[in-house]
C-alpha positions as CSV (number, residue, x, y, z in Angstrom):
1,M,-83.9,-20.1,0.1
2,L,-84.1,-23.8,-0.9
3,I,-87.1,-25.0,-2.9
4,R,-88.3,-28.2,-4.4
5,K,-90.2,-28.5,-7.6
6,R,-91.9,-31.5,-9.1
7,V,-92.5,-31.0,-12.8
8,L,-94.5,-33.2,-15.2
9,Y,-93.7,-32.9,-18.9
10,S,-96.2,-34.2,-21.5
11,G,-95.8,-34.6,-25.2
12,Q,-93.3,-36.6,-27.2
13,V,-91.0,-36.7,-24.2
14,Q,-90.0,-40.3,-23.9
15,G,-87.5,-41.9,-26.3
16,V,-86.0,-38.6,-27.3
17,G,-83.1,-38.3,-24.8
18,F,-85.1,-36.1,-22.3
19,R,-83.7,-37.8,-19.2
20,Y,-80.1,-37.6,-20.4
21,A,-80.6,-34.0,-21.4
22,A,-81.9,-33.1,-18.0
23,Q,-79.0,-34.9,-16.3
24,R,-76.5,-33.0,-18.5
25,I,-78.1,-29.7,-17.7
26,A,-78.0,-30.5,-14.0
27,Q,-74.2,-31.1,-14.2
28,G,-72.4,-28.0,-13.0
29,L,-75.5,-26.5,-11.3
30,E,-76.2,-26.7,-7.7
31,V,-79.4,-28.6,-8.2
32,A,-80.3,-32.0,-6.8
33,G,-83.1,-34.4,-7.7
34,S,-84.1,-36.9,-10.3
35,V,-85.7,-37.5,-13.7
36,C,-87.7,-40.5,-14.7
37,N,-90.2,-41.8,-17.3
38,L,-93.7,-42.4,-16.0
39,S,-96.1,-45.1,-17.2
40,T,-98.5,-42.3,-18.3
41,G,-96.0,-41.3,-21.1
42,Q,-94.9,-38.2,-19.1
43,V,-91.4,-37.4,-17.8
44,E,-91.1,-36.3,-14.1
45,V,-88.4,-34.0,-12.9
46,I,-87.7,-33.4,-9.2
47,A,-85.4,-30.4,-8.6
48,E,-84.1,-29.0,-5.3
49,G,-81.9,-26.0,-4.8
50,E,-81.8,-22.3,-4.5
51,A,-84.9,-20.8,-6.2
52,S,-83.0,-19.0,-8.9
53,V,-80.9,-22.1,-9.7
54,V,-84.0,-24.4,-9.9
55,A,-85.8,-21.8,-12.1
56,G,-82.8,-21.6,-14.5
57,F,-82.5,-25.4,-14.6
58,L,-86.2,-25.8,-15.5
59,R,-85.9,-23.0,-18.1
60,R,-83.0,-24.7,-19.8
61,I,-84.9,-28.0,-20.0
62,A,-87.8,-26.2,-21.5
63,Q,-85.6,-24.4,-24.1
64,Q,-83.6,-27.5,-25.0
65,M,-86.6,-29.8,-25.2
66,A,-89.2,-27.3,-26.6
67,G,-89.9,-29.3,-29.7
68,H,-91.0,-32.3,-27.6
69,I,-92.9,-30.6,-24.7
70,H,-96.6,-30.0,-25.2
71,D,-97.7,-29.4,-21.6
72,T,-95.9,-28.7,-18.3
73,Q,-97.4,-29.1,-14.8
74,E,-95.3,-27.7,-11.9
75,F,-95.8,-28.4,-8.2
76,E,-94.0,-27.0,-5.2
77,E,-93.2,-29.6,-2.6
78,P,-91.4,-29.7,0.8
79,V,-87.6,-29.8,0.5
80,Q,-86.1,-33.2,1.3
81,S,-82.4,-32.2,1.2
82,L,-81.5,-34.4,-1.7
83,T,-78.0,-34.7,-3.0
84,G,-76.9,-35.4,-6.6
85,F,-79.1,-35.6,-9.7
86,T,-80.0,-39.1,-11.0
87,I,-81.9,-40.8,-13.7
88,L,-84.4,-43.2,-12.2
89,H,-85.7,-46.2,-14.1
């Protein structure tokens, strides 16, 4: 079953390579979406794919960036059939 998650990460998440780490993690996984810095100081990740793949992707981000993340907000949204994973500016 395909799902879509929108995740907001707070803490020292900008200027530490967060977006590039998320993009590297997405490579080789069947996950589509995007990552971008928000004006609030948060980083937003959109991830679509099979539930287990999305969960694994988000878990790997949390593990790799654990020292920078202080809070995570996760929202389930309607699937939009995205393709590829991109960094938005």
